[in-house]
N, C-alpha and C positions, 0 to 999 in steps of 0.2 A: 191530740186531736183538736180540732177548731171547728168553729160554726161559721157557715156560710149562708148569707141571706138571699134567698131566692126572690125573683119578682113576685109580686102578688098573684098576678094572673096566672104565673105557671104554678104557684103554691096551691092556688084554689082549684086549678085544674087536677092537680095531683093528689090532694087531700080535702076536696070539697066536703066530702062527709065528717070528716074530722073536724074541719073549720066549724061547719054548721053545729055538730055536736057540743063543741066548746064555745059556741057564740063567738068566734072569733072573726070578725068583718074588718077588712081593710088593712089587718097588720100582718105581716108576714112572720112566720115562726123561723127561728133560728134552727137549722138543721145540721147536725154534726157530720162533718165530712173527714175521713181519715187522710192526713198528709203523707203517712208512710207509704213508700212504695215498696211491695214486696220484691225482693231481690232473690231471683233463683238461686239456690244453692250451685256453688262452683263444682262444675262437673267437667271432667275430661271430654274433649271432643273424640266421638268413636273413631278409631283407627280403621283405615279402609283396609279390606283384604287384598291379598295378592291379585285376585281376580279383578277387583274393581279397579286397582291401579292400572292393570294390564288394559282393561277395557277402555279407561280414561285415555291412555296413552294412544291407543288405536284409533279412538275417536277423533283425537286431535290431530294425528298423522293423516287421516282420511281429510278432516277439514282444511288442511294445509295442502292437500293435493288439487292439482288442476284437474279439470274433465277428461283431457287428453291423457293425463297420467294414470288416471283411474281406469280409462278405457284400456291403455296398453298392459296394465296389469292383469287384464283377462286373457291375455294371449301367452300360451307357451309354445314356443317356436324353435327351430333348430338354429344354431349360430349361423349358418350359411344364409339363412333367409334374411339376416339385417347387416350382415358385415361385407357381403358381395366378394367373399373368399370362397374358393372351389371346395376346400375340405379343411375345416377348422381343427387343428389338432394341439393349439395352445390359444389360452385367453391372454391375448395381449392388445396393443394399442387400437387394433381393428374392432375388437370386442368392446373395449371401454368406450371408443367413439359410438359405436353402434347403441350400446346402453344408454348412453348420455341423450342420445337422440330419441331412442324408442325404450324406455324403461319397462320392458315386458315383464309379466309375471313369472317366467321361467324359461329354462332352455333345456332342449332335450338333445343329449348326444347320441348318436348312431354308432354301429360297430366301425365306421370309418374314421370317427373322430377319436377313438380308442385305441392307441397304439401299443402301449406297455402299461404295466400296473404303476410305475412311478409317473410317466407322463400322464395318465388318468388323474392319479392324485393331484398333481400340480395343476391340471386343467381345472379341476373341480374346486381346488383351493383359490386358485386366482380369481375364477368366476365368483365364488362367495364373496371374496374380499371387494370385489368390484360392486357387486350390489350394495354391499354396505357402505362403500366410500361414494358412491354415486346416488346424490339425493338422499343419503343416508336410508337406501332402501333396506328392508329386512332381508337377512341373507335367506338363501334358498336351503332346503334339507339337503 
């Protein structure tokens, strides 16, 4: 601890009653002031929950998107609507180019798009992969 001298006018404003009581005039008292700074105990930074981490990731993803990309995410369309192909049965170059241009929120496949079980699995897997690769869009369900 050390003492610091206050300006007389400030001292008298702060302790006028005490100064008059002690008949101190024109002299400032030494007021003890602690130089020790309290250091908070070292504590661990609270870890973020999985939900908080996901929320931050989504918020950052949205912040990085253009308005056009955000609007495109509102649309769920048939692949024919953006590929100019009569009937889409495979997710190939036409689908990739269309998704690069219009990163829509999802695609709806109709009966005409689904030929066989193996073809359908491949179509869906390729579409999911494209969504992930193109602008790092989240995979569709």
